[in-house]
C-alpha beads as a LAMMPS data file, in Angstrom:
LAMMPS data file: protein, C-alpha beads

102 atoms
101 bonds

1 atom types
1 bond types

-500.0 500.0 xlo xhi
-500.0 500.0 ylo yhi
-500.0 500.0 zlo zhi

Masses

1 110.0

Atoms # bond

1 1 1 29.133 -38.516 1.504
2 1 1 31.328 -36.059 3.430
3 1 1 29.837 -32.831 4.739
4 1 1 30.843 -29.864 2.551
5 1 1 33.036 -27.192 4.079
6 1 1 31.946 -23.624 4.604
7 1 1 34.034 -22.385 1.690
8 1 1 32.539 -25.051 -0.601
9 1 1 29.020 -24.029 0.439
10 1 1 29.830 -20.357 -0.152
11 1 1 31.156 -21.214 -3.626
12 1 1 27.956 -23.129 -4.381
13 1 1 25.897 -20.202 -3.136
14 1 1 27.826 -17.754 -5.336
15 1 1 27.396 -20.047 -8.346
16 1 1 23.649 -20.319 -7.698
17 1 1 23.318 -16.550 -7.327
18 1 1 25.108 -16.054 -10.674
19 1 1 22.834 -18.652 -12.267
20 1 1 19.724 -16.974 -10.796
21 1 1 20.817 -13.543 -12.054
22 1 1 21.498 -14.908 -15.548
23 1 1 18.147 -16.714 -15.684
24 1 1 16.353 -13.533 -14.567
25 1 1 18.095 -11.545 -17.336
26 1 1 17.162 -14.154 -19.950
27 1 1 13.519 -14.369 -18.827
28 1 1 13.231 -10.586 -18.685
29 1 1 14.646 -10.282 -22.218
30 1 1 12.197 -12.916 -23.442
31 1 1 9.283 -11.076 -21.792
32 1 1 10.334 -7.747 -23.340
33 1 1 10.634 -9.419 -26.734
34 1 1 7.184 -10.959 -26.387
35 1 1 5.673 -7.628 -25.330
36 1 1 7.291 -5.832 -28.293
37 1 1 5.965 -8.500 -30.632
38 1 1 2.434 -8.155 -29.254
39 1 1 2.639 -4.358 -29.457
40 1 1 3.649 -4.579 -33.111
41 1 1 0.975 -7.172 -33.845
42 1 1 -1.811 -5.013 -32.370
43 1 1 -0.381 -1.601 -33.247
44 1 1 -0.001 -0.535 -29.627
45 1 1 2.186 2.306 -28.369
46 1 1 3.563 3.136 -24.947
47 1 1 0.797 5.709 -24.618
48 1 1 -1.758 2.912 -25.042
49 1 1 -0.145 0.995 -22.204
50 1 1 -0.095 3.930 -19.827
51 1 1 -3.610 5.158 -20.616
52 1 1 -5.991 4.836 -17.734
53 1 1 -8.740 2.338 -18.433
54 1 1 -11.026 3.707 -15.732
55 1 1 -10.984 6.519 -13.207
56 1 1 -9.276 5.669 -9.933
57 1 1 -11.504 4.223 -7.266
58 1 1 -12.458 6.567 -4.464
59 1 1 -10.336 5.980 -1.429
60 1 1 -12.369 4.706 1.507
61 1 1 -11.897 5.990 5.016
62 1 1 -11.089 9.586 4.157
63 1 1 -10.993 12.483 6.585
64 1 1 -14.406 13.270 8.065
65 1 1 -15.255 16.739 9.394
66 1 1 -15.661 16.988 13.178
67 1 1 -19.172 16.926 14.649
68 1 1 -18.339 17.534 18.297
69 1 1 -15.973 20.007 20.000
70 1 1 -14.788 20.414 23.570
71 1 1 -15.219 24.145 24.260
72 1 1 -12.581 24.068 27.002
73 1 1 -9.726 22.602 24.931
74 1 1 -10.900 22.862 21.332
75 1 1 -10.488 19.100 20.846
76 1 1 -12.803 17.638 18.239
77 1 1 -14.368 14.289 17.373
78 1 1 -15.975 13.232 14.094
79 1 1 -18.449 10.861 15.732
80 1 1 -16.651 7.863 14.265
81 1 1 -14.632 5.360 16.216
82 1 1 -14.232 5.313 19.969
83 1 1 -15.340 8.360 21.909
84 1 1 -12.397 10.426 23.072
85 1 1 -11.656 10.521 26.789
86 1 1 -12.702 14.171 27.172
87 1 1 -16.162 13.394 25.774
88 1 1 -16.576 10.135 27.666
89 1 1 -15.737 11.863 30.947
90 1 1 -18.114 14.774 30.230
91 1 1 -20.969 12.382 29.402
92 1 1 -20.259 10.389 32.561
93 1 1 -20.507 13.580 34.620
94 1 1 -24.041 14.188 33.330
95 1 1 -23.527 16.458 30.313
96 1 1 -25.318 15.637 27.054
97 1 1 -23.817 14.939 23.680
98 1 1 -25.846 17.794 22.153
99 1 1 -23.848 20.299 24.242
100 1 1 -20.733 19.431 22.232
101 1 1 -22.315 19.420 18.762
102 1 1 -20.733 21.803 16.274

Bonds

1 1 1 2
2 1 2 3
3 1 3 4
4 1 4 5
5 1 5 6
6 1 6 7
7 1 7 8
8 1 8 9
9 1 9 10
10 1 10 11
11 1 11 12
12 1 12 13
13 1 13 14
14 1 14 15
15 1 15 16
16 1 16 17
17 1 17 18
18 1 18 19
19 1 19 20
20 1 20 21
21 1 21 22
22 1 22 23
23 1 23 24
24 1 24 25
25 1 25 26
26 1 26 27
27 1 27 28
28 1 28 29
29 1 29 30
30 1 30 31
31 1 31 32
32 1 32 33
33 1 33 34
34 1 34 35
35 1 35 36
36 1 36 37
37 1 37 38
38 1 38 39
39 1 39 40
40 1 40 41
41 1 41 42
42 1 42 43
43 1 43 44
44 1 44 45
45 1 45 46
46 1 46 47
47 1 47 48
48 1 48 49
49 1 49 50
50 1 50 51
51 1 51 52
52 1 52 53
53 1 53 54
54 1 54 55
55 1 55 56
56 1 56 57
57 1 57 58
58 1 58 59
59 1 59 60
60 1 60 61
61 1 61 62
62 1 62 63
63 1 63 64
64 1 64 65
65 1 65 66
66 1 66 67
67 1 67 68
68 1 68 69
69 1 69 70
70 1 70 71
71 1 71 72
72 1 72 73
73 1 73 74
74 1 74 75
75 1 75 76
76 1 76 77
77 1 77 78
78 1 78 79
79 1 79 80
80 1 80 81
81 1 81 82
82 1 82 83
83 1 83 84
84 1 84 85
85 1 85 86
86 1 86 87
87 1 87 88
88 1 88 89
89 1 89 90
90 1 90 91
91 1 91 92
92 1 92 93
93 1 93 94
94 1 94 95
95 1 95 96
96 1 96 97
97 1 97 98
98 1 98 99
99 1 99 100
100 1 100 101
101 1 101 102
């Protein structure tokens, strides 16, 4: 079997892309039809579909108020995560964490 040329491959690609687009349109139309049928069967409206079933879950990892402040620069740290350099250096020089508490 001879190797197809570039133009033949491009034609095949274009034909496949047209076929994919048509199949997507057909499947989408079938899905919409099925949804409309189910809505009619159960008496549902668009408002029923967009109604919230439950309140949104609380987002984890929100902003936490600072617990420590560097009086010299005003930099703050919430006490979560790695200690900032300014605090690490101050603690290494002998100062206590309580000195920076807000």
